[in-house]
C-alpha positions as CSV (number, residue, x, y, z in Angstrom):
1,M,-25.5,17.4,28.1
2,K,-23.6,14.8,30.3
3,K,-24.2,12.1,27.7
4,L,-23.0,14.3,24.9
5,F,-19.8,15.1,26.8
6,L,-19.1,11.5,27.5
7,A,-19.7,10.5,23.9
8,T,-17.4,13.2,22.6
9,L,-14.7,12.2,25.1
10,L,-14.9,8.5,24.1
11,M,-14.4,9.4,20.5
12,G,-11.4,11.4,21.5
13,S,-12.7,14.8,20.1
14,V,-10.6,16.9,22.4
15,T,-8.3,16.3,25.3
16,L,-10.5,17.8,28.0
17,S,-8.5,16.4,30.9
18,A,-4.8,16.0,31.5
19,Q,-4.8,12.3,30.6
20,T,-1.2,11.4,30.1
21,S,0.8,8.2,29.7
22,T,4.5,7.8,29.7
23,S,6.5,5.6,27.2
24,K,10.2,4.8,26.7
25,I,11.8,4.0,23.4
26,T,15.3,2.9,22.8
27,I,16.6,3.3,19.2
28,H,19.8,1.4,18.5
29,A,21.2,3.8,16.0
30,D,24.5,1.9,15.6
31,Q,22.9,-1.5,15.0
32,G,21.0,-1.1,11.7
33,K,21.6,-3.8,9.1
34,N,18.8,-4.0,6.6
35,V,17.8,-1.3,4.1
36,I,14.1,-0.5,4.0
37,N,13.1,-1.6,0.5
38,K,11.6,1.5,-1.1
39,E,9.0,-0.8,-2.8
40,I,7.4,-1.2,0.7
41,Y,5.7,2.1,-0.2
42,G,4.2,0.8,-3.4
43,Q,0.7,1.5,-4.8
44,F,-2.0,-0.5,-6.6
45,A,-4.3,0.6,-9.4
46,E,-7.1,-1.8,-10.6
47,H,-9.8,-1.4,-13.2
48,L,-12.3,-1.0,-10.4
49,G,-14.8,1.7,-9.9
50,T,-13.3,5.1,-10.8
51,C,-9.7,4.2,-9.9
52,I,-8.6,4.3,-13.5
53,Y,-11.3,6.1,-15.4
54,G,-12.0,9.5,-13.7
55,G,-9.3,8.9,-11.1
56,I,-6.1,8.6,-13.1
57,W,-7.3,8.8,-16.7
58,V,-9.7,11.3,-18.2
59,G,-8.6,11.2,-21.9
60,E,-6.9,13.9,-24.0
61,N,-10.2,15.6,-24.8
62,S,-11.4,16.0,-21.2
63,P,-12.2,19.5,-19.9
64,I,-10.3,18.4,-16.8
65,P,-6.7,19.7,-17.1
66,N,-4.6,16.7,-18.2
67,T,-1.3,15.7,-19.7
68,K,-1.9,13.3,-22.6
69,G,-5.0,12.0,-20.8
70,Y,-3.7,11.8,-17.3
71,R,-5.4,14.3,-15.0
72,N,-2.8,16.8,-13.8
73,D,-4.0,17.2,-10.2
74,V,-3.7,13.5,-9.5
75,L,-0.5,13.2,-11.4
76,N,1.2,16.0,-9.5
77,A,-0.1,14.6,-6.1
78,L,1.3,11.1,-6.9
79,K,4.7,12.6,-8.0
80,Q,5.0,14.2,-4.5
81,L,4.9,10.7,-2.9
82,H,7.8,9.4,-5.0
83,I,5.9,6.2,-5.7
84,P,8.4,3.4,-6.1
85,V,6.2,0.8,-7.8
86,L,2.7,0.6,-9.2
87,R,0.7,-2.6,-9.6
88,W,-1.8,-3.0,-12.5
89,P,-4.3,-4.1,-13.9
90,G,-5.6,-6.0,-10.8
91,G,-6.6,-7.6,-8.6
92,C,-9.4,-9.8,-9.7
93,F,-9.7,-7.9,-12.9
94,A,-6.2,-9.1,-14.0
95,D,-7.4,-12.7,-14.5
96,E,-10.1,-11.7,-16.9
97,Y,-7.9,-9.1,-18.7
98,H,-6.7,-9.9,-22.2
99,W,-4.1,-7.4,-23.0
100,M,-4.6,-7.3,-26.8
101,D,-8.0,-5.7,-26.1
102,G,-6.2,-2.7,-24.8
103,I,-3.7,-1.8,-27.5
104,G,-3.9,0.0,-30.8
105,P,-6.2,2.9,-31.8
106,K,-8.7,3.6,-29.0
107,E,-11.7,3.7,-31.2
108,K,-11.0,0.1,-32.4
109,R,-10.3,-1.4,-29.0
110,A,-12.7,-4.1,-27.8
111,K,-15.4,-3.1,-25.3
112,I,-15.9,-5.8,-22.6
113,V,-18.0,-6.2,-19.4
114,N,-16.1,-6.0,-16.1
115,N,-17.6,-9.1,-14.5
116,N,-15.7,-8.7,-11.3
117,W,-16.7,-5.1,-10.5
118,G,-20.3,-4.2,-11.2
119,G,-20.8,-5.4,-14.7
120,V,-19.8,-2.0,-16.1
121,V,-18.6,-1.6,-19.7
122,E,-14.8,-1.4,-19.9
123,D,-13.8,0.4,-23.1
124,N,-10.1,-0.5,-22.8
125,S,-9.0,3.1,-23.5
126,F,-6.5,2.7,-20.7
127,G,-4.3,-0.2,-21.7
128,T,-0.6,-1.4,-21.8
129,N,0.8,1.7,-23.5
130,E,-1.1,4.1,-21.2
131,F,0.0,2.2,-18.1
132,F,3.7,2.1,-19.0
133,N,3.7,5.7,-20.1
134,L,2.1,6.6,-16.8
135,C,4.9,4.8,-14.9
136,E,7.4,6.8,-16.9
137,L,5.7,10.1,-16.0
138,L,5.7,9.1,-12.3
139,E,9.2,7.6,-12.5
140,T,7.9,4.4,-10.9
141,E,8.6,0.7,-11.5
142,P,5.6,-1.0,-13.2
143,Y,4.3,-4.2,-11.6
144,L,2.3,-6.2,-14.0
145,S,-0.3,-8.8,-12.9
146,G,-0.6,-11.5,-15.6
147,N,-3.7,-13.5,-16.5
148,V,-3.4,-17.1,-15.4
149,G,-7.1,-17.6,-14.5
150,S,-8.6,-17.2,-17.9
151,G,-5.5,-16.6,-20.0
152,S,-2.9,-18.7,-21.7
153,V,0.8,-19.2,-21.5
154,E,1.2,-17.9,-25.0
155,E,-0.8,-14.7,-24.1
156,M,1.4,-13.9,-21.1
157,A,4.6,-14.7,-23.0
158,K,3.6,-12.4,-25.9
159,W,2.7,-9.6,-23.4
160,V,6.2,-9.7,-22.0
161,E,7.6,-9.7,-25.5
162,Y,5.4,-6.7,-26.6
163,I,6.6,-4.7,-23.6
164,T,10.3,-5.6,-23.4
165,S,11.6,-6.8,-26.8
166,A,13.9,-4.5,-28.7
167,G,14.4,-7.0,-31.6
168,D,12.6,-7.7,-34.9
169,S,10.1,-10.0,-33.2
170,P,6.3,-10.0,-34.0
171,M,5.3,-8.4,-30.7
172,A,8.0,-5.8,-30.9
173,R,6.8,-4.9,-34.3
174,L,3.3,-4.6,-33.0
175,R,4.4,-2.3,-30.3
176,R,6.1,-0.1,-32.8
177,Q,3.0,-0.1,-34.9
178,N,1.2,1.2,-31.9
179,G,3.5,4.2,-31.5
180,R,6.2,3.0,-29.1
181,E,9.6,2.5,-30.7
182,K,11.7,1.7,-27.7
183,P,10.7,-1.2,-25.3
184,W,9.8,-0.4,-21.8
185,K,11.5,-1.9,-18.8
186,L,9.5,-4.4,-16.8
187,K,10.9,-5.7,-13.6
188,Y,8.0,-7.0,-11.6
189,L,5.7,-9.7,-13.1
190,G,2.9,-11.3,-11.1
191,V,2.1,-14.8,-12.4
192,G,-1.6,-14.6,-11.6
193,N,-3.6,-13.0,-8.7
194,E,-5.5,-14.7,-5.9
195,S,-5.3,-18.0,-7.7
196,W,-7.0,-19.6,-4.6
197,G,-10.1,-17.4,-5.3
198,C,-11.2,-15.0,-8.0
199,G,-8.0,-16.0,-10.0
200,G,-9.2,-19.5,-10.6
201,N,-10.2,-21.2,-7.4
202,M,-7.2,-23.4,-7.6
203,T,-5.4,-25.7,-5.1
204,P,-1.9,-24.7,-4.2
205,E,-0.5,-27.9,-5.8
206,Y,-2.2,-27.2,-9.1
207,Y,-1.2,-23.5,-9.1
208,S,2.4,-24.5,-8.3
209,D,2.5,-26.5,-11.5
210,L,0.9,-23.7,-13.5
211,Y,3.4,-21.2,-12.1
212,R,6.4,-23.4,-13.2
213,R,4.9,-23.6,-16.7
214,Y,3.9,-19.9,-17.1
215,S,7.1,-18.5,-15.7
216,T,9.2,-20.7,-18.1
217,Y,7.8,-19.0,-21.2
218,C,8.0,-15.5,-19.8
219,R,11.4,-14.7,-21.4
220,E,13.9,-12.0,-20.6
221,Y,14.6,-9.9,-23.7
222,D,17.5,-7.5,-24.5
223,G,18.8,-7.1,-21.0
224,N,15.5,-6.8,-19.2
225,K,15.5,-8.8,-16.0
226,L,12.2,-10.1,-14.6
227,F,11.4,-10.4,-10.9
228,K,8.7,-13.1,-11.0
229,I,6.1,-13.2,-8.3
230,G,4.0,-16.2,-7.4
231,S,0.3,-15.7,-6.5
232,G,0.5,-16.2,-2.7
233,A,-1.8,-16.7,0.2
234,S,-4.7,-14.8,1.8
235,D,-4.2,-13.9,5.4
236,Y,-3.8,-17.0,7.5
237,D,-3.5,-19.6,4.7
238,Y,-0.1,-20.9,5.7
239,K,-0.5,-24.2,3.8
240,W,-0.6,-22.2,0.5
241,T,2.8,-20.5,1.3
242,E,4.3,-23.9,2.4
243,T,3.1,-25.6,-0.8
244,L,4.5,-22.9,-3.1
245,M,7.8,-22.7,-1.3
246,K,8.2,-26.5,-1.4
247,N,7.0,-27.0,-5.0
248,V,8.2,-23.8,-6.7
249,G,11.0,-22.6,-4.5
250,D,13.4,-20.1,-6.0
251,R,11.9,-20.4,-9.5
252,M,10.0,-17.4,-8.1
253,Q,11.7,-14.3,-6.8
254,G,8.7,-13.3,-4.7
255,V,5.5,-14.7,-3.3
256,S,2.5,-12.5,-2.6
257,L,0.4,-12.1,0.5
258,H,-3.0,-10.3,0.9
259,Y,-4.2,-9.0,4.2
260,Y,-7.1,-6.6,4.7
261,T,-8.3,-4.9,7.8
262,V,-11.9,-6.0,7.4
263,K,-14.6,-7.4,9.6
264,G,-15.5,-10.2,7.3
265,W,-16.5,-11.0,3.7
266,D,-20.2,-11.6,4.3
267,G,-22.7,-8.8,5.0
268,S,-21.8,-5.3,6.2
269,K,-18.2,-4.4,6.7
270,G,-19.1,-1.2,8.6
271,S,-19.1,2.5,7.8
272,A,-15.8,4.2,6.9
273,T,-16.9,7.3,8.9
274,K,-19.5,6.3,11.5
275,F,-18.1,4.1,14.2
276,N,-17.7,4.0,18.0
277,K,-14.7,3.7,20.2
278,D,-15.0,-0.1,20.4
279,E,-15.0,-0.4,16.6
280,Y,-12.0,1.9,16.4
281,L,-10.0,-0.2,18.9
282,W,-11.0,-3.4,17.0
283,T,-9.6,-1.9,13.9
284,M,-6.3,-1.0,15.5
285,H,-6.0,-4.6,16.9
286,K,-7.0,-6.2,13.6
287,C,-4.5,-4.1,11.7
288,L,-1.7,-5.0,14.1
289,E,-2.4,-8.7,13.6
290,I,-0.6,-8.5,10.3
291,E,2.7,-8.7,12.2
292,D,1.9,-12.1,13.5
293,V,0.7,-13.2,10.0
294,V,3.8,-11.9,8.4
295,K,6.1,-13.6,11.0
296,K,4.4,-17.0,10.4
297,H,4.7,-16.7,6.6
298,I,8.3,-15.7,7.0
299,A,9.0,-18.7,9.2
300,I,7.7,-21.0,6.5
301,M,9.8,-19.2,3.9
302,D,12.9,-19.4,6.1
303,K,12.4,-23.2,6.3
304,Y,12.6,-23.6,2.5
305,D,14.7,-20.5,1.7
306,P,17.3,-20.0,4.4
307,K,19.4,-17.8,2.1
308,N,16.5,-15.3,1.7
309,K,16.3,-15.5,-2.1
310,V,12.5,-15.2,-2.3
311,G,10.8,-11.9,-1.1
312,L,7.5,-11.6,0.7
313,M,5.3,-9.2,-1.3
314,V,2.3,-7.9,0.6
315,D,0.8,-6.6,-2.6
316,E,-2.7,-6.0,-1.3
317,W,-3.4,-4.5,2.1
318,G,-5.4,-1.8,3.8
319,T,-8.9,-1.2,5.2
320,W,-12.1,-2.4,3.6
321,W,-15.4,-0.7,4.6
322,D,-18.9,-0.5,3.1
323,Q,-19.2,1.5,-0.1
324,E,-20.2,5.1,0.6
325,P,-24.0,5.6,0.7
326,G,-25.2,7.2,-2.6
327,S,-22.0,6.3,-4.5
328,T,-22.3,4.6,-7.8
329,S,-18.6,3.8,-8.0
330,A,-17.6,0.3,-6.9
331,L,-15.7,0.1,-3.6
332,Y,-15.6,3.9,-3.2
333,Q,-15.0,4.6,0.5
334,Q,-14.1,7.7,2.6
335,N,-10.9,7.8,4.5
336,S,-10.6,9.0,8.1
337,M,-8.0,9.4,10.8
338,R,-8.7,5.8,11.7
339,D,-7.4,4.8,8.2
340,A,-4.4,7.0,8.7
341,F,-3.5,4.9,11.7
342,V,-3.9,1.7,9.8
343,A,-1.4,3.0,7.2
344,A,1.1,4.2,9.9
345,L,1.0,1.0,11.9
346,S,1.3,-1.2,8.9
347,L,4.2,0.7,7.4
348,N,6.0,0.6,10.8
349,I,5.6,-3.2,10.8
350,F,6.7,-3.6,7.2
351,N,9.8,-1.5,7.9
352,K,10.7,-3.9,10.7
353,Y,10.6,-7.0,8.5
354,T,12.3,-5.5,5.5
355,E,14.8,-8.3,5.4
356,R,12.1,-10.5,4.0
357,V,9.3,-8.1,3.0
358,K,10.5,-6.7,-0.3
359,M,7.3,-4.9,-1.5
360,T,3.9,-3.9,-0.3
361,N,1.0,-2.3,-2.3
362,I,-1.8,-0.5,-0.5
363,A,-5.2,-1.0,-2.1
364,Q,-5.8,1.3,-3.9
365,V,-4.3,4.5,-5.2
366,V,-7.4,6.5,-6.2
367,N,-11.1,6.3,-5.3
368,V,-11.1,2.6,-4.2
369,L,-10.8,1.2,-0.7
370,Q,-8.0,2.9,1.3
371,A,-7.1,5.4,-1.3
372,M,-4.5,8.2,-1.4
373,I,-6.8,10.5,-3.4
374,L,-10.5,10.9,-4.0
375,T,-11.9,12.6,-7.1
376,D,-15.4,13.7,-8.2
377,G,-15.4,15.1,-11.8
378,P,-12.9,18.1,-11.7
379,K,-12.6,18.0,-7.9
380,M,-9.8,16.3,-6.0
381,V,-9.0,15.8,-2.3
382,L,-6.1,14.2,-0.5
383,T,-6.9,11.7,2.2
384,P,-5.4,11.2,5.6
385,T,-3.7,8.1,4.3
386,Y,-2.0,10.2,1.6
387,H,-0.5,12.4,4.3
388,V,0.9,9.4,6.1
389,F,2.7,8.2,3.0
390,E,4.1,11.6,2.5
391,M,5.3,11.8,6.1
392,Y,6.9,8.3,5.9
393,K,8.5,8.5,2.5
394,G,11.9,9.4,4.0
395,H,12.3,5.8,5.2
396,M,12.5,4.6,1.6
397,G,16.1,3.3,1.0
398,A,17.3,4.1,4.5
399,T,18.6,1.5,7.0
400,N,16.1,0.2,9.5
401,L,17.1,0.7,13.1
402,P,16.2,-1.8,15.8
403,I,13.9,-0.5,18.5
404,D,12.8,-1.4,22.1
405,I,9.6,0.1,23.4
406,Q,7.8,0.3,26.7
407,C,4.3,1.7,26.6
408,D,0.8,1.3,27.8
409,S,-1.6,-1.2,26.3
410,L,-5.0,-0.8,24.9
411,V,-7.7,-3.5,24.9
412,S,-10.0,-4.8,22.2
413,N,-12.1,-8.0,22.8
414,N,-10.0,-8.8,25.9
415,K,-6.8,-8.7,23.7
416,K,-4.1,-6.2,24.5
417,F,-2.0,-4.2,22.0
418,A,0.5,-1.4,22.3
419,A,-0.8,2.1,22.4
420,V,2.4,3.4,20.6
421,S,3.9,2.2,17.3
422,V,7.3,3.3,16.1
423,S,9.8,2.9,13.3
424,A,13.2,4.4,12.8
425,S,15.8,4.6,10.1
426,K,19.1,6.2,9.2
427,D,19.8,7.4,5.7
428,A,23.1,7.5,3.8
429,K,23.8,11.0,5.1
430,G,23.3,9.9,8.7
431,L,19.9,11.6,9.2
432,I,17.7,9.6,11.6
433,R,14.0,9.5,10.9
434,V,11.5,8.4,13.5
435,T,7.8,7.8,12.8
436,L,5.4,7.4,15.8
437,A,1.7,6.7,16.1
438,N,-0.2,7.2,19.4
439,V,-3.4,5.3,18.7
440,D,-4.8,6.0,22.2
441,P,-7.9,8.2,21.5
442,D,-7.8,9.7,24.9
443,K,-4.3,10.0,26.3
444,E,-1.3,12.0,25.2
445,Q,2.1,10.2,25.4
446,K,5.1,11.7,27.1
447,I,7.9,9.7,25.5
448,E,11.6,9.6,26.3
449,I,13.7,8.4,23.3
450,D,17.2,7.0,24.1
451,L,19.5,7.2,21.1
452,G,22.6,5.7,22.7
453,N,25.7,7.3,21.4
454,A,24.0,9.1,18.5
455,K,24.6,12.8,18.7
456,I,21.6,15.0,17.9
457,A,21.8,18.8,17.6
458,K,18.2,19.6,16.6
459,V,14.9,18.0,15.7
460,S,12.2,18.9,13.3
461,G,8.8,17.2,12.9
462,T,5.4,16.9,11.3
463,I,2.2,15.9,13.0
464,L,-1.1,14.5,11.7
465,T,-4.1,14.6,14.0
466,A,-7.7,15.7,14.2
467,K,-10.4,16.5,16.7
468,T,-11.9,13.0,16.3
469,V,-10.6,9.7,15.0
470,D,-13.6,9.7,12.6
471,A,-12.6,13.0,11.0
472,Y,-12.0,13.0,7.2
473,N,-11.5,15.4,4.3
474,T,-14.1,16.4,1.8
475,F,-14.0,18.3,-1.4
476,E,-15.6,21.2,0.4
477,N,-13.3,20.9,3.5
478,P,-10.1,19.4,2.3
479,N,-7.9,20.2,5.3
480,V,-9.9,18.7,8.3
481,V,-7.0,16.2,8.6
482,A,-3.8,17.8,7.4
483,P,-0.2,17.7,8.5
484,A,1.2,20.5,10.6
485,V,4.6,21.4,12.1
486,F,5.3,19.5,15.3
487,K,7.0,21.5,18.0
488,D,6.7,19.3,21.1
489,A,10.1,17.6,20.8
490,K,13.2,18.6,22.7
491,V,16.8,17.3,22.5
492,S,17.8,15.8,25.9
493,K,21.0,14.3,27.2
494,K,20.2,10.8,26.0
495,G,18.2,11.7,23.0
496,L,14.7,13.2,22.8
497,S,11.8,14.1,25.1
498,I,8.5,14.4,23.1
499,T,4.9,14.8,23.9
500,V,2.6,13.2,21.3
501,P,-1.1,14.2,21.6
502,A,-3.8,11.5,21.7
503,K,-4.8,10.1,18.3
504,A,-1.7,11.5,16.6
505,I,0.9,10.5,14.1
506,V,4.3,12.2,14.2
507,S,7.3,12.1,11.9
508,L,10.7,13.4,13.2
509,E,14.0,14.2,11.5
510,L,17.0,14.2,13.8
511,L,20.0,16.2,12.7
């Protein structure tokens, strides 16, 4: 019994003792300068596992309720998040994707083998028209990843023409023939993906020359303006960023960065749902390392681009665990309270560096890696990560507020990190939003928030927590981790006094 009690306490199942820490936060409500780019809350959908087929797309003849082939439950859930941008078709899949395979009558589209993800047959029933129509339904900006690895300059140039030309050009006529009279708008164009790896195993010097060539022939048609994004570095590869900034410079409007909270790329990455306290703390520390990585890439960009013309686009991020046992869908993983913390901590960091970080895209939107949504046939469940994005969406387009914080530290592998993460913003109406994450699995946090001269009459809030940090939602029990009204916040003379339970994420609106 004693061993069981200790194990339960270590995983933070319940607060069985009055373990409390105190923290102090100062929010400089009158010093905000930079608007939080709404694209920081972007999503990513790749032809991988059941992200597209069965996750987003079921086809018009499916018994699953759908709108023109898009499943209604997923569509409605995504609309609730107000997704600002959606990246497609990859990922590694992008550099083997030939867009003409995915247009025209579905029964005549080429069937291919998805060599990157399981060797499954890709029937191309979800292609360019289906993606851009989805973006219109979601009222989101499309972000297209173009094929540099196995494609050609001509192929990418014609794709841009097919999508955006309103004239009497060959590709515009082909689009009309396929049922779309008006061109779509395309803002974000990725010139390749992971060109250092699955996108071609290139050197940064070679890719820089390719980028200059490909981007030259991707024209702007009929008032459509392209925001061209260079295929950037993985994690700690600062040489790649330096080479692109030096050799390409402001010929690109953005450069990408990929960072996964993952143990490594060889062997087991660990279970999404079965882990101990040490593994949980390691995950929090690894996640928070992204701040140092972002800062170092930004320093290189500042050296070559002091006027901040090129944005840093963290267009792949999130957790990566072992595929769920028994699952036949590639990279399908569950999503626990631990993953919710990774989302909360990462978004707090991205908000902080919004002056340079112009977009991020969590991987991925449905059924793959750190997904918002899981499906199984007609069943659907929202993940803890989905709830974080819903709680945080009010930051989009608001002004980031500088913050000072004093709090306890936690330790992983003899490395310390803050137990509390926070972000704050002020919108155009003057409403201040604060998002807090107490990652300590054992101790609640009594927090005093100093708001300076800002006058607050009342506060409302939402909390996301669970009995354990490994708790997750299933199709049978979809509300194990679900948001609830937060009541432990009081207006004080200087600002707020709040008590945040152990292992909890809180979102506050200050009126």
